[in-house]
Each structure stands twice: as C-alpha cells, then as structure tokens.
C-alpha positions as a printed NumPy array, in Angstrom:
array([[-175.527,  123.703,  -77.095],
       [-172.556,  124.279,  -74.787],
       [-171.6  ,  121.853,  -72.003],
       [-169.395,  123.08 ,  -69.168],
       [-167.896,  121.058,  -66.33 ],
       [-167.658,  122.552,  -62.837],
       [-165.846,  121.479,  -59.674],
       [-168.821,  121.964,  -57.4  ],
       [-168.718,  120.583,  -53.879],
       [-171.78 ,  118.573,  -52.833],
       [-173.218,  121.56 ,  -50.948],
       [-172.298,  123.956,  -53.75 ],
       [-173.995,  121.728,  -56.315],
       [-177.217,  121.618,  -54.293],
       [-177.128,  125.4  ,  -53.909],
       [-176.512,  125.77 ,  -57.645],
       [-179.532,  123.614,  -58.484],
       [-181.761,  125.461,  -56.046],
       [-180.626,  128.906,  -57.123],
       [-180.274,  128.442,  -60.88 ],
       [-182.704,  125.651,  -61.779],
       [-185.301,  125.34 ,  -59.021],
       [-188.006,  122.708,  -58.699],
       [-187.856,  119.21 ,  -57.313],
       [-184.541,  117.353,  -57.608],
       [-184.297,  113.557,  -57.499],
       [-182.124,  111.823,  -54.909],
       [-179.709,  110.652,  -57.636],
       [-179.021,  114.244,  -58.681],
       [-178.337,  115.52 ,  -55.159],
       [-174.855,  116.508,  -54.05 ],
       [-174.816,  114.048,  -51.151],
       [-175.605,  111.144,  -53.461],
       [-172.675,  112.122,  -55.649],
       [-170.346,  112.487,  -52.663],
       [-171.245,  109.005,  -51.415],
       [-170.709,  107.564,  -54.894],
       [-167.293,  109.269,  -55.067],
       [-166.328,  107.768,  -51.704],
       [-167.307,  104.378,  -53.126],
       [-164.938,  104.667,  -56.066],
       [-166.984,  106.452,  -58.753],
       [-165.757,  109.5  ,  -60.594],
       [-168.462,  112.136,  -60.187],
       [-168.661,  114.896,  -62.791],
       [-171.148,  117.767,  -62.656],
       [-172.163,  119.589,  -65.817],
       [-174.114,  122.678,  -66.815],
       [-176.021,  122.748,  -70.111],
       [-176.241,  126.102,  -71.938],
       [-178.231,  127.295,  -74.933],
       [-177.551,  130.7  ,  -76.439],
       [-175.802,  131.784,  -73.262],
       [-178.679,  130.713,  -71.002],
       [-178.406,  127.922,  -68.432],
       [-181.122,  125.405,  -69.278],
       [-180.084,  122.296,  -67.338],
       [-177.622,  120.568,  -65.024],
       [-176.51 ,  116.971,  -64.677],
       [-174.561,  114.926,  -62.131],
       [-172.93 ,  111.993,  -63.924],
       [-171.288,  108.977,  -62.27 ],
       [-168.445,  107.296,  -64.142],
       [-167.193,  103.801,  -63.426],
       [-165.966,  100.748,  -65.318],
       [-166.034,  102.469,  -68.672],
       [-169.621,  103.734,  -68.38 ],
       [-171.231,  107.071,  -67.548],
       [-174.537,  106.9  ,  -65.682],
       [-177.065,  109.73 ,  -65.357],
       [-179.802,  108.947,  -62.854],
       [-183.111,  110.854,  -63.183],
       [-181.529,  113.742,  -64.977],
       [-180.659,  116.194,  -66.34 ],
       [-182.448,  118.667,  -64.1  ],
       [-184.075,  121.006,  -66.612],
       [-185.407,  124.537,  -66.481],
       [-189.198,  124.63 ,  -66.754],
       [-190.839,  125.199,  -70.121],
       [-188.256,  123.613,  -72.424],
       [-189.447,  121.849,  -75.557],
       [-188.759,  118.116,  -76.072],
       [-186.483,  118.977,  -78.994],
       [-184.315,  121.247,  -76.833],
       [-184.059,  118.594,  -74.109],
       [-183.124,  115.934,  -76.637],
       [-180.393,  118.111,  -78.116],
       [-179.098,  119.013,  -74.666],
       [-178.875,  115.379,  -73.579],
       [-177.139,  114.314,  -76.784],
       [-174.708,  117.229,  -76.389],
       [-173.904,  115.917,  -72.917],
       [-173.261,  112.48 ,  -74.411],
       [-170.884,  114.11 ,  -76.886],
       [-168.995,  115.776,  -74.012],
       [-168.606,  112.378,  -72.345],
       [-167.544,  110.533,  -75.518],
       [-165.996,  107.94 ,  -75.813],
       [-167.68 ,  106.839,  -72.585],
       [-171.191,  105.59 ,  -73.386],
       [-173.859,  107.548,  -71.496],
       [-176.664,  105.539,  -69.898],
       [-179.457,  107.842,  -68.726],
       [-182.774,  107.441,  -66.944],
       [-184.942,  110.475,  -67.658],
       [-186.621,  112.155,  -64.702],
       [-189.991,  112.225,  -66.463],
       [-191.739,  110.174,  -69.106],
       [-192.287,  113.359,  -71.176],
       [-188.539,  113.77 ,  -71.646],
       [-187.838,  112.623,  -75.218],
       [-185.896,  109.411,  -75.975],
       [-182.413,  110.071,  -77.299],
       [-181.005,  106.655,  -78.139],
       [-181.488,  102.923,  -77.68 ],
       [-183.936,  101.998,  -74.882],
       [-182.428,   99.507,  -72.44 ],
       [-184.967,   99.411,  -69.58 ],
       [-188.658,  100.269,  -69.823],
       [-190.277,  103.107,  -67.901],
       [-190.838,  102.831,  -64.15 ],
       [-193.229,  104.735,  -61.9  ],
       [-192.869,  106.353,  -58.482],
       [-195.494,  107.552,  -56.007],
       [-194.977,  111.287,  -55.385],
       [-196.863,  112.802,  -52.444],
       [-197.524,  116.544,  -52.68 ],
       [-197.091,  117.916,  -49.144],
       [-198.033,  121.455,  -50.113],
       [-201.714,  121.477,  -49.038],
       [-202.715,  122.262,  -45.459],
       [-203.079,  119.392,  -42.984],
       [-206.87 ,  119.241,  -43.354],
       [-206.613,  118.995,  -47.141],
       [-203.877,  116.356,  -46.905],
       [-206.077,  114.266,  -44.637],
       [-209.095,  114.737,  -46.907],
       [-207.092,  113.279,  -49.805],
       [-206.332,  110.032,  -47.945],
       [-208.229,  107.016,  -49.198],
       [-211.014,  106.212,  -46.663],
       [-209.738,  102.737,  -45.715],
       [-206.188,  104.082,  -45.387],
       [-207.362,  106.999,  -43.24 ],
       [-209.464,  104.764,  -40.982],
       [-206.572,  102.375,  -40.373],
       [-204.289,  105.317,  -39.629],
       [-206.756,  106.845,  -37.146],
       [-207.19 ,  103.539,  -35.311],
       [-203.441,  103.266,  -34.841],
       [-203.183,  106.885,  -33.71 ],
       [-205.721,  106.168,  -30.951],
       [-203.474,  103.433,  -29.529],
       [-200.899,  103.964,  -26.782],
       [-198.017,  104.112,  -29.28 ],
       [-195.834,  107.21 ,  -29.046],
       [-193.951,  108.859,  -31.924],
       [-190.22 ,  109.309,  -31.239],
       [-187.473,  110.886,  -33.291],
       [-184.464,  108.589,  -33.555],
       [-181.307,  110.691,  -33.472],
       [-179.228,  107.545,  -33.92 ],
       [-181.124,  105.225,  -36.284],
       [-178.425,  102.524,  -36.343],
       [-180.743,  100.027,  -34.617],
       [-183.481,  100.766,  -37.166],
       [-181.102,  100.372,  -40.114],
       [-179.893,   97.051,  -38.7  ],
       [-183.426,   95.797,  -38.061],
       [-184.476,   96.688,  -41.608],
       [-181.402,   94.91 ,  -43.03 ],
       [-182.461,   91.722,  -41.237],
       [-186.03 ,   92.19 ,  -42.494],
       [-184.722,   92.71 ,  -46.022],
       [-182.74 ,   89.493,  -45.881],
       [-185.697,   87.534,  -44.519],
       [-188.109,   88.839,  -47.159],
       [-185.656,   88.733,  -50.062],
       [-185.87 ,   92.3  ,  -51.353],
       [-182.975,   94.607,  -52.2  ],
       [-182.013,   98.203,  -51.498],
       [-179.095,  100.553,  -51.033],
       [-176.366,   99.357,  -48.625],
       [-177.094,   99.761,  -44.915],
       [-174.116,  102.121,  -44.584],
       [-175.82 ,  104.602,  -46.927],
       [-177.855,  106.251,  -44.14 ],
       [-174.81 ,  107.039,  -42.015],
       [-172.838,  108.138,  -45.077],
       [-175.675,  110.484,  -46.016],
       [-175.542,  112.155,  -42.609],
       [-171.737,  112.316,  -42.723],
       [-171.934,  114.213,  -46.02 ],
       [-174.281,  116.761,  -44.455],
       [-177.523,  115.459,  -45.927],
       [-180.752,  115.952,  -44.033],
       [-182.453,  112.85 ,  -42.716],
       [-185.447,  112.021,  -40.566],
       [-185.81 ,  108.788,  -38.605],
       [-189.035,  108.208,  -36.668],
       [-190.379,  105.253,  -34.701],
       [-193.564,  104.278,  -32.906],
       [-192.869,  102.912,  -29.422],
       [-195.141,  101.46 ,  -26.754],
       [-195.382,  102.526,  -23.108],
       [-192.385,  100.329,  -22.265],
       [-190.284,  102.036,  -24.914],
       [-190.247,   99.055,  -27.259],
       [-190.339,   99.969,  -30.963],
       [-193.165,   98.615,  -33.109],
       [-192.186,  100.254,  -36.405],
       [-189.76 ,  102.783,  -37.847],
       [-188.97 ,  104.698,  -41.026],
       [-186.03 ,  106.681,  -42.406],
       [-186.316,  109.522,  -44.932],
       [-183.537,  111.349,  -46.776],
       [-183.98 ,  115.055,  -47.564],
       [-182.612,  116.778,  -50.675],
       [-183.716,  120.253,  -51.71 ],
       [-187.457,  120.593,  -51.168],
       [-187.997,  116.835,  -51.537],
       [-187.726,  113.916,  -49.115],
       [-187.295,  110.315,  -50.25 ],
       [-188.597,  107.336,  -48.328],
       [-185.475,  105.248,  -47.72 ],
       [-186.461,  102.336,  -45.512],
       [-189.173,  101.066,  -43.223],
       [-189.327,   98.322,  -40.592],
       [-192.064,   96.664,  -38.566],
       [-191.728,   94.267,  -35.645],
       [-193.473,   91.084,  -36.88 ],
       [-194.356,   90.121,  -33.286],
       [-196.508,   93.224,  -32.801],
       [-200.021,   94.098,  -34.039],
       [-199.832,   95.487,  -37.561],
       [-203.174,   97.19 ,  -38.23 ],
       [-202.586,  100.76 ,  -39.352],
       [-199.147,  101.114,  -37.723],
       [-197.285,  101.904,  -40.937],
       [-200.067,  104.226,  -42.096],
       [-199.927,  106.148,  -38.806],
       [-196.142,  106.371,  -38.947],
       [-196.091,  107.506,  -42.573],
       [-198.783,  110.119,  -41.923],
       [-196.943,  111.616,  -38.963],
       [-193.671,  111.505,  -40.902],
       [-195.294,  113.462,  -43.732],
       [-196.472,  116.143,  -41.311],
       [-193.018,  116.305,  -39.727],
       [-191.333,  116.642,  -43.124],
       [-193.823,  119.267,  -44.239],
       [-193.124,  121.307,  -41.112],
       [-189.423,  121.064,  -41.966],
       [-189.948,  122.66 ,  -45.372],
       [-190.336,  119.605,  -47.588],
       [-192.798,  120.117,  -50.456],
       [-192.667,  116.574,  -51.889],
       [-192.281,  113.06 ,  -50.521],
       [-191.019,  110.437,  -52.969],
       [-192.455,  107.144,  -51.725],
       [-190.461,  105.063,  -54.196],
       [-191.43 ,  102.708,  -56.957],
       [-194.925,  101.387,  -57.603],
       [-195.729,   98.302,  -59.662],
       [-199.263,   97.   ,  -60.067],
       [-198.018,   93.601,  -61.267],
       [-195.149,   92.726,  -58.924],
       [-196.239,   94.479,  -55.7  ],
       [-199.911,   95.498,  -55.979],
       [-200.441,   95.631,  -52.197],
       [-197.51 ,   97.987,  -51.69 ],
       [-198.741,  100.134,  -54.554],
       [-202.207,  100.418,  -52.974],
       [-200.636,  101.402,  -49.643],
       [-198.505,  104.156,  -51.195],
       [-201.3  ,  105.561,  -53.341],
       [-203.648,  105.425,  -50.353],
       [-201.9  ,  108.564,  -49.145],
       [-203.318,  110.46 ,  -52.111],
       [-199.925,  110.467,  -53.804],
       [-199.834,  110.719,  -57.579],
       [-198.12 ,  108.35 ,  -59.983],
       [-195.012,  109.917,  -61.524],
       [-193.696,  107.952,  -64.503],
       [-189.979,  108.151,  -65.186],
       [-188.513,  107.996,  -68.642],
       [-186.977,  104.829,  -70.032],
       [-183.327,  104.064,  -69.388],
       [-181.475,  104.593,  -72.677],
       [-178.046,  104.474,  -74.221],
       [-177.819,  108.082,  -75.406],
       [-176.45 ,  108.833,  -78.859],
       [-173.9  ,  111.69 ,  -78.933],
       [-175.038,  114.757,  -80.846],
       [-172.624,  114.088,  -83.703],
       [-173.784,  110.478,  -84.093],
       [-175.441,  109.493,  -87.356],
       [-176.05 ,  105.886,  -86.323],
       [-179.426,  104.447,  -87.19 ],
       [-181.218,  102.867,  -84.204],
       [-181.172,   99.42 ,  -85.86 ],
       [-177.409,   99.633,  -86.389],
       [-176.843,  100.836,  -82.835],
       [-178.891,   97.914,  -81.506],
       [-176.674,   95.488,  -83.415],
       [-173.642,   97.176,  -81.866],
       [-175.151,   96.645,  -78.379],
       [-175.753,   92.984,  -79.163],
       [-172.221,   92.467,  -80.447],
       [-170.726,   94.118,  -77.348],
       [-172.449,   91.683,  -74.979]])
C-alpha cells in the first residue's frame, strides 16, 4: 500500500471524493468539516490510499494534542475486501506514526484493525431516491397519519435564510433538556466555508414559529443537524410534518440520502421510533479503535496493557 498526502482545499477535497471515489460521504469526511476543525486549532491532513497504482480510498484526519482522529473513514472504493481495507487503514496508521490513530469505521463491515475503544453505534439513514409516492408509502402508518394531520393545519413552511434565531432557540432547548451537540457557531461556520445548508420552519398565520430544523449538505448526503419546537404550541405531528417536507426539499435539491443521526433503543427509544418511522434503515458504524500501524507486531493483549499504563 502507498499513502500520499495532498494539500487539497475543502472544495477540492469534496470534488476529489466525488470524482475519484463516489458514493455517500459522512459529514466528518467532508471538506467543510475539516476546514472548520482547522479554524478551531486542529491540523487537518488529507490522504489518498493506493494499491498497485490504483486509488482505493481517501481519508481526512484531524490531529490535535498528540492524537490523530479519523471520523467515519476512510472513504473506500466499492467492492474492496475486508483484508484490503484492513491493510489500507494500518498503512495509514504507519504514515501517521508516532501519532496514535483513533478511527471510527464508516460501516460495521469494515474490519477491526487494533484495540477497540468504543463499541459500535447506529445511525438512521433515509434513502431519498424513491419517488414521492414510494417515500410516503414507506412511512409507518402512525407516523404518516400524524404528519398528515399537521399538514392539514394552518401552519406554513418557510425557508429561513438566516437561521440564527433557530440556532439560538435550539441552544436554549439543549440546555434545558440536558443533551449535547456541536457548538452553536458550527452552522454559521459551515455556511462561511461554502457548505450547503437548509433551514426550514413551520409558522402560523401570525408568522410565529412552531418548529424548525437545520440540515447540512455534503456531497449527495444531508445530515440532520438540529431541531427545535416551541413547547407552548401544540406538538402533534409538527416535527413529522417538518421532517417530511424537509426530505422532499432536500431530494429536490439533489440529495440522495438523509442521515438522521444516532439511534439507541436503550437510551432514547422514543427518538429511535420517530426516526425509523420515516422508513429509514439502521446503518451500523464500526467500532472506534486504536489502529495498529502496518509494521506493528504487538499482540492485542500487550497493546491493551500499554493503553492501561498510558492512562
């Protein structure tokens, strides 16, 4: 395997992935994500992975505080065997040595290449490819009925060119409910770096917002970023109606996939049911691992003892 480093700009990196790799690319591997991380103090390095003169993968790696982090990558060519992927990832770790590489694989089928640190997580991925009638037919009946009731109300869908109010409202909601997320400034930074975004709200006849959502677009995929609902307003079906109309809007804009974020049947079963009510499928990520460099001959038990001694 050969690993090469390139000085791609954020836009050039996205074009490289689309032209040379293809397929869906996770938010963490997008050029805008890397540009925002660089502005926040990370060193961002972009690599190409070659085998016998053929480009087989690409990886955007963030370096900070003596660690290298690879989020939902590398982005691989289709049809590669697990053995080839494992060798490619370990070759990347060798190129980064002596920095330890911590990687979360984009898919559970990607082979483990070191010491597991965090177990697998799952995301809800909504395929926006089918026609509108087929998309609606795939909605769970209770989800669809709640959505249709809300659509028959007097609420009007509006595109929010300046979603600062929505970002601020969601930050207050986040604080009140005690959940975490990316910093509020991330949405504006994303737009400043040239990333596509969609912010939609449902407003009543007086122009007052009842709910809103923000999506970030990267390649042919959009990621749900944040959502807000006015707790003083009726809630039945409002988020379902907003998410449905957002999906149609994104699909019309060329998005093939909508990443609805993490699902967890134990911690947030209600949220999981809502996301899967769209007909989205469960996409399981790989475990987060400390990747052994290709030249490493460490046994896993010895490497685990090294991790313990470093803590």
